N, C-alpha and C positions, 0 to 999 in steps of 0.2 A: 717436206715429206712427199715421197712418191705415192700417188693414189691409184696406181695400176697394181691390182692385187697380184697378178701373175709375176710381174717384175720384182715386187717386194719379196714374195715367197722364193723366187728363184735365187735372189741374192742371199737370203737368210739361211735357207736349208736345201738349196738345189732343186726347188720345185716340189710339187706334191703329185703323187700318182696312185692309182688304185692298186692295192696290194693283195688283199684276200677278202672274200665275202664271209664276214663273221656274223652280221646281223641283217636281216631283211625287215625293214620297217613297212608295215601295212597300214595305209591310211584308208579307212573304210568309208570316208566321206565327210562332208562339212555340216551335217545335221547335228545340232547341239541344243541342250537345254539352256545354255548361257550365251551371252553376247559380250565377250570380254573386250575391253578397250584396246588391248595389245595384240589380239589374235591375228596371226599372219595368214591364216587360211580363210578368214572372214566367216567363221562358223557361227551359226545362229539357229534358233528354232525354225527359221524359214529355209535352211540349207537344203538344196535339192540334189546335191551330188552324193549319191548313195551307191555303194558297191553292191552289185548283184551277186546272187549265188553262183552264176556262171563264172564270174571273175574269181570268186572265192575258190571254186574248183580248180582253176588254173594255178592259183597261188599254192593251194594245198598239194597239187601234183608235183610242183617244183620242190616244195619243202619235203615231201615224202621221200624224195631222192637224195635229200641232204639233211640227215638227222642232226648234224653238228651245227647247223645254222640256227641262231637265236631268232625267234619270231617276236617282233616288237609291234604291238597293235595300238593304233592311235586314231584320231579323228580330227575334228568334231569331238563329240562325246562318242567314243566307239560303241558304248553300250546301247546307243539309240539306233544303231543299224538293225533292221528287222531280222537279219540273218546272223547277228552277232553271236548268239549261243551256238549256232551251227558251226561257225568258223572256229570258235574256241574249243568246241568238242573235238573237231578235226585236228587242231593244233596240239592239244594236250594228250591225245591218245598215244603219241609216240614217245612221250616222256621227255621231249625236248625242252629247252629253256624258253619260257614264254613270259613276255612282259606285257603289261597293259598300262597305258597312260590314261588316267582318269581325273576328272575334275572334282571328285568326291560328292559334290552336290547332286549328281545324277542318281545316286542311290535312293533318293527320295521321290524320283519320278514314278508315276503309276506303272505297275507291272515290272518294275526293276528291283523290287525288294529282295529277290533271290540272289542278286549278283554278288554281294560281299561273301556270303557263305560259300557260294560256288567257287569263287576265287580261292578261298582258304582250302576247300576240299581238294582242289586240283593244284595247289602249291604254285599259283600264278604270282609272279613278282609284280608288285604294284609300284608305279611311279606316279605320285599324286601331286597335282598342282596346289601349292599354297604360297602365293607370292609374298606373304608377310605373316607374322604371327600376331598381328593386331587386327581387330575387327574393322576399324576405319579404313586402313589401307587395302585390305582384301575386298571389302564391299565397294570401294571407289573404283577398283579395277574390274570387278567381276559381277557386281550387282547386289542390291540390297538383300540381306539375309543369307548370302552365300557363305560368309565366315561361320555363322552358327551351324549351318548344315555341314560344313567341312569338319568342324570340331566334333560334332556328333558322329560323323562317319569314321573319323580317326579313332574315336573311343570304341566304336563297334568293331573296327578292324583289330584293335588291340585285344578285345575280348575273344576274337576269332583266331588269335595266335599270331597276329602280325606285330612286328616291332622287335626290339632287342631281345626280349625274353621268350618269345613264342615260337621261334623257328621259321616263321614266314617273313619274307623280306618286304619291308615297306620303306620306300624312299620318297622324299619330298623334293619339290622343285621351287626354287626362289627365282623371281625375276624382278628387276627394278621397277619402281612405279613411275619412272619418267626417263628423260634423256640423259642417263648417267650410267656408268659401269657398276656392276655388282661389286660388293666388297669381297674381302678374302673369304674363300669358301669355308675353310676350317673354322674361322672365327664366327661366321654366320651360323654354321652348324651347331657350334657350342651354345650360341645364344638361343637358337631355336629349341634345342633340346632342354635347356634349363627352363625357358619360359613355358613351353608346352607341358613339361612334366610338373612344374610347380603350380601352374594355373589350372591345368585340365587333366593331369595324370596320364598324359599321352607319351608313349615311347615310339621311336622310329629308328631306322638303321642309318641312312645316309641323307645328306642334303646336297643337291646339285644346284649350282648357280648358273643361270642362263642369261646371257646378254640379249637384250631386246634387239631383234633383227629389224633393220629399217625397211620393212615391206608391209603390205596389207594395211590393217587399220592403224598400226603404229606409225607407218610412213605417212599416212594421210594426216594423222594428228601432228606429226612434225612439220609437214608442209603448211597446215593450217596455222600453226604457231610461228612459222618462219624460222624453224630450227633445224631443218633437214641438213643443210650444208655444215652447220656447226656440229651436228651429231656424227655425220660421216667423217669429219675431220677428227673428232674425238676417237672414233674407232681406229682410223688409220694411224694416228699419232701414238696410239697405245699398242701397236703391233708387238706381239711376243713371239720370239723365235721358237720357244719350246711349245707353245700352243699351236704354232703353225705346223710343227712336226707331228702333232697328235690330233689333227682334225678328223672328225668322224667319217668323212667321205672316203677315207682311205680303206675302210673296212665295212662300210654300210651302203646298202641300196634302199631306195624308197619307192614303193609301188602305190599308185593312186587308185581311185575308185574304179577306173576303167582298165586297170592292169598295165598302164604305162609306167616306165621305170625312170627314176631320177637319182642323182647323187645324194640328195638329202630332201627333207621336208620343205626347206626354204626354197630350193630350186623348184620343187613341185608347186609351191604357192605362186611362184613367178612364171610358171609355164616354160621352164627350161629343161626339157627332157634330155636324156642321153640318146644319141643317134647311133644307129647301126652302120655297118660299112657302106650301105647304100644311101645313107642320109635320112632314113626313116626313123620315126620314134621307136625306141627299144621297148618291147613288151615282155611281160614276165615269162612267157614261154620261149623267149630267145636268150635268156640270161646266160645259160651255160655256154652256148656257142660264142656269144659276144665276149664273155670273160676270157675264153681261149684266145681270142684275137686281140683283146685289150679293151679295157673300159676307160673312156675319156672322162675327165672331171671338168664339168662346166662351171666357170667361176664368174664373178662380177664384184662390184664394189660392196655388195651386201655381205660377201664372205669375210670381210674384216670383222664382222660381229663374232665369228668363231675364233679369232686370233687376237682379240683385244684383251689386254690385261692378263688375267689368269686363263683365258680361253672360255669356251662354252660347250658343255656336253652333258647329256643325261646318261652317258654310258660309263664314263671314267673321269678321273680328276686330271686336269692338264697342268696343274701347278708344279 
């Protein structure tokens, strides 16, 4: 197997190139109420990378000129940014499609009790992390007590109109608990829906399966266990042509807490920004002119995580 990502993609589907900006992912920082074992951005309660209102204003100015672009808000726990509500109010006022990636347990943090109802009132699409539907697996990845908080949060969201019956979109995210690929997305979704409905009376819309990317805390774990090369081989040997044609970096850009722009959140975690024509890091206020001249996609061996097996995306199914 060839382990050069660009060569593999070139042979399989003629390479990948940026096509159109459909989604702007906004990472408001790495401050989080959890310290998950697999977190690629190293988020934690001690996280110091926090987006300021000045940077928020730049992002909002760009989006105000592009009502058709989806805003995808993430973190850390995005809700823990001091200016989170201000950002959300600015994003939702235009009626655009707004997604928030939440860990669910954050709803129990002091002064954040208002968040779930606010999401419902403003029709925010929720993408919620739930790496398994069993207590032991979730708590081992995310911390003691997180599963119970997640279940209570999901039940609350159902009461607020989220899920299959309420008209508000609630999606869950599964990721493996170790160095293996996720199973079939549709099969896992069926299992999740049956278990959560039968055990906890919880409904949701879609399940997205995410392959663990070999970066951040997960990469450190692999190195500690002597499994990094084995896992990289697993990803490369399971390259999927169809997944390669549907990678999210063809239609998404990711902005960090300082306003710098990347092809995806994984590249952001690795410090691999998009460069402008002068070789400087692209910033959010330069996106329009750079798109006009062409957006380069920065790749590496970690990119095999998005093309292994059925692929990996929180935005669409690549199967």
